[in-house]
N, C-alpha and C positions, 0 to 999 in steps of 0.2 A: 685352328690355319688361316693365313692372310686370304683375301679376295684373290682370285686373277687378276693379273692385267692379259688382255686380250689386245698384243698391237695390232698396229692398223698399218697401213701401207707407208711407209715411211718418207715423209719428206724431205732431201734433201737439203735445202734453205734452213730445217731442222735439228741436220747433224752437229751432234755435240763433237765427239770423236772419233775422226777415219783410223781404222785398222792399227794399230801400235801396241809392241809390246813395253813395258811397266816393272821398271825393278826396286821403285824407290815411289817414294809418295807423290804425287802429279794430281793438276789441274787443268781442264782442259779450256781452252782459248773458250771464251765467256762467247755466247751467241743473242745479235742484236734483234730482239723482237718488237723495233721500232719506237721512235720521239713517243706516240701515241698509245702508247702504253699503260696502263694506266687503269687493272678489276678493281681497284679499290675494293673494301670490306677487307674478309679474308685472305684475298687472291683469287689465282687461275687453280682449278688442280691441274697438275700435269705430274708426268712421272719420265724419267730419263729408263731408256729399254738398253739395258744393257748387254750385250751378248761377247760372252765368254767363250771364244776359241781355244785356248790353252791356259791352262792355269797347272803353276807348281805347289805340290801338296807332299813332297817326298818326304819329309824333314817330321812330319806334321806338325808342328810351329807356325807356319805356315798364315797369315792371316791378310783378310783383303776386305776392302769396306770403300765402298760407293754412298757420296752422299751429293744430291743435290742442292745446288746451292746461284742466290740471286745477287743482281748487284745495282743502283742506280746508276754506278760512271765509271762502271767496268776495270775499276779499280779493288775497292774492298768490298768484297762478298760473301755473303751472311749464308747460314744451314735452311732448307727453306724447305726440309722434313729428317726427318728421322735416317739415320746411316740402315745403309742394306749393305749383307756380305754377302760376297759370292766363296760358295762353297766348291763347286764344280764347272765342269765344260756347261751350257746354257745361256740361255737367257734371266737377267735379274732386272725388278723392276725395283726401278730406287724414287720413290711415290715423297709428293711435298706442292707446296700450293706457294705458287710462285706471285710474286708483289711487286719486282723491278723487276726493268728496263731487260739489262742485260744475265742470262743462268748460261754455269755451266756446271758440268761435275768433279769431284774430287776424289782421286784416290789416294787412300792409306794403307800403308804396308806394312808389313811386321813379318819376323820370321828371323830362319838364317841364311835361305836363299832362295827370297821372292820372285817371281817373276811369272806374269802375269798378258795375256794378249787378249782387247777385248775393241770392239766397236759400239758409242753409244748415242742417239738419236733422243732427243724431246720430244713426248707423247701429248701431246695435249688429250686432259682425259673430260669425259659430257660430267 
């Protein structure tokens, strides 16, 4: 079983995506961590806390995967950790190691009638 992530109070400046409903693949806007962000080594541990408030699982073949991504130029993004699946309403921790200035969350969907409503924040980890 994965170690739980306890969300801390969320900082509006670290909001990755305000509440939205998506029916296809989607990338949130990149959040700028600042020109001086350069953690070195393996990077800074972080998680996107994705709060799913509605999800379509009616046909039984829908799948929803979130991935934390980072970029040095806000154009070309790379996975910063393993993907995490949303399987119902609730919080989904999407863990990673941020090594670049810009961060976003990427959503991949599949199935007959996918639809998901979510909100996401970046949550630095100790």
